[in-house]
N, C-alpha and C positions, 0 to 999 in steps of 0.2 A: 754890579748889573741886575736890572732884576733879573727874579726867574719867572718862567713862562705862570705858575699860579699867582707870583703874584701881579703882573700886568690883566690877567683874566681878570681879576679883585679890581685892583684899579678900575677897568670899566664898565663893569657889576655894579660898582658903587658910584659912579660918576651918570649910567644909565636912569640911577634910582634917585637921580638932584641931590647927592652928598655934592659938596665942596671937595675942589683942592685939598685944601688946611686939612680938614675935616678926616679925607681921604690918608693922609697923610701921616696923621696922629693915629689912625686905626691901624696900618699898617706899618707903624714905626719909620719910615723913609721921609724923607725931605722932598718938598715939592715940585724942585725941579726935575727927578725924573717921572715924576705922577701929569707934570707938565709934557712931558715927551712921549708919557703912551701916551695919554690924550690926545694930541697933535697927529700922531699916528694913525691911530685910532686902532690898532691891532693887540692882539693879545701875543702875539707869535714875537719868541726871544730871533732879534734879527741874527745874520752870522757873522762872521768875524773872516777881517780877509787877510791877516796877519796870522804868522804863525806865533804858537804859545811856548815860551820857551821851556813851561813843565808839560806838556803833550807826552813826551816822548819817557818820561819816570812816571807817568799815571796807574802801569802798577805799581811802582815800589810806593808811589802815595798811598794808594788803595790801604796795600801792606802796614806799613808803619802809622797809619789812622788811628787802624784797630788796637797796633800794637801800645801806640801809645796813647791809647781811651780819648784819643780826639782834640789831643795838643801839638795846634799846630807848629809849635814856636820847637818844641821836642823832634817835630817833624823834619822841620824845617832844618836843625841843627843837623839829624840824622841822613838829609841829602847832602847837604855841605861839605857834611866828613866822606861819604860817599865819592866825590866827587863833581852832587850839583852842581853847574854854578846860575841861579837867578836869587833874586832877591825876594827877602819875606812876603811884600809887600807881591810878589807875582803868584806866587805860592798860593794866599787865602785869594786875591784876587779870581784863580784856576778853581779852588774850590768851590767858590760862591759860584761861579758859570755852570759847571756842572752838580752841581748840587752835592756837593761832598761835605758831608758832615752837617749837613744844613737840613732844620726842620719843617716839611712844609707848611704856610700858611693855614690856619685852620679855614675849612669855610665860613664864608660871610654869610652866605647865601638866608641862611639859616639860622641867623641872629639880627634879632633888631639892635638900632645903632641909634646913637642919641648922638644928635649933636651940641657940642655945649660951647659957650662966651661967658668972660666973665665967671667961671661956676655955675651960672645957670643955662639948666635943659635947655636949647629954643625951639627943638623939636625930638620927636622921635622917628625916627626912618624902622617900620616892616622889613622880617625880613622876608626874603626870596619864594617865590609859593616850590614846591618839588613841584615836576610832571607832572604826580596825583592827584595833589590836590588841584593845579587848574586843571585836570577832568574833571574835580569834583566837583568847580565852584562854576566851569563852563553847562556842567550838565544839571547846575541846581538853578543856573539862571533862565537852563533852555526848560526847564520842567516851570520856572517860576512862568516867562511867558507863554507856554503853554496855560498854562490856569487863568491866566490874566485874558488871554484869548477868547478861552471857553467860558468866562463868567460875561465877557466883552456879548458875544450869544446867547449866552441864553438871558442878559437882561434885553437884547431886544427882540427875542423870541418873546418874552412875559408882558415888555408893551407892546407886542403886535395885538398875544391873547385878548387886553384888559381892549384893548381897541374896537378887538373885531366882534367879542359877545359883551352884549349886558346881562342877558338872565344865564340862569344852568339850561335853562329851555331850551334856551338856541345853540345851544352845543348839542342839545340832544336832536330836535330841527335839522340840523346842519348836518349833522351824521347819518339819518336818516334817507338824508336827499343823494349823502356820497353811497351810501345801503343798494338803494332802489331802482338806478340803471345797473347795479349787478344783479341784483334779483332777477331784474326782467331778462338778463344773457338766460339765466336760468332756467329759465320758463323758456323762454326759446328753444334751447338746446334738448331743455325734457319734452318738447311737443315735436323736436325735432326727431330724436329719438323713438319716439311712440311711431311716426310715419316710418323710421329707417326698422323696424320692429313689424312691423304689419303688412311691407312690402318684403323683406325678408323670408317671413310666413307663406306667401304668397309663392315665390320666387320656388320658395322648399318644396310645397302640395306639387308646383307645375315638374318639377324635376322627378319628383314622386312618379307624376304620370307619367312620365319618356322613362325611368326605367318599369315601369309594368307597361309599356307598350298600351296606354288611352290614353295618351295626345288627345286633344281635341285636335286637334291638326294633324292625325293621323290621314295618312292617302296613302295614295297608292303610289308604293316604290320607297313609304316612310319608313326611316331609320329609328328604329328602339335608344338609339345611342343620347345625354342628352347633351345639348344645342351647347355650343363653349361660349355662346352669349349670355345662356344662363347663369353657367360657374361665375362668368365675370362680373356679372351682375351682384349673387350670393359675396362674389368675395370682396365688393364695395363697400357692400351694404356693412360685413363683418367689421370690415375698415373703419370705413365712420362713424359708426354706433362706436368702438372702441375711444375713437378721435372724441367724442363731443360727451364721453365721460368724466375722459379727462380734463376736457376744457371744465366744467361742472368742478371735479374738485378744484380746482384751480380758482374758480369762482367761489368756491365757499371763501379756502385760503383770502383770498382778498376780502373778502365781507368781514375777517374774524380783525385781519387786520387794519380796517381801518376804524374796526369800536374800538381794538384797545387802543388806535392812536384819541382818538375822542373822548375814552375813555381817562386815559394822561393827562386829555386837554383840560377834562372839567375838574381833576384832581389839583392841576397845577392854578386852575383856573379860585378854585377853591380857597385853594393856601394865599392867593395873593391877595382876595378880596376880606378872605377872615384871618389871619396871621396869628400866629401862636407867638403869646410873650416869652421871650428868653427866659430859659433859667438859670 
């Protein structure tokens, strides 16, 4: 009966396209057990439902095997002399089924195999990959796909760039057209800041009049306390100024980004129009 490692080797080699004849030659077994394993499509050793005669003597077999240095003929003689009643064939089968004295076959996954007919190598079967090799291969394939995708995207952008601009000056004109509206927003924001500052100054002056008790609206029974509306207006003006200043900073960054984009477009356009000879 084949061991589990032998059955696993048969299944693996068959999955790699090795013929039954070649599997038998590599593993040094006949094609009959090879066919049985492939028919079962499992590397599990089938359970035996009959009682093994040598089972009650397992411990004694193990001890004698070591003492007799692996000589099963001597082991069987000692067992019979001790009263055991089973044949030499039953002993060898028991040892084979339980892996006693069996050297596990070398893993075939990392060894390339050759299919030979009439002394000629028909084909060479590459070894199975280790999990680490599989992972590295997948990562390399993913990296290659990503590089190919990026190259295709760059080619599309280059074609669009060449079709969009006929000269370097057109790139500058397009840049200026995109910067223009942003500059206009900055101008409007600055004008609004000037209005806010003017109104803020007016409110502060009016609040000073109230504090000094000199408000023009002062009349009979008037209070010298600053009206809450003036305080609210002053607070609103200050907040609006802060918001406008932040927006101007954002507009300036947007202009820098637009200029940087068109600078890159110009450099790429020039490189495509005037390619440098490869060294």
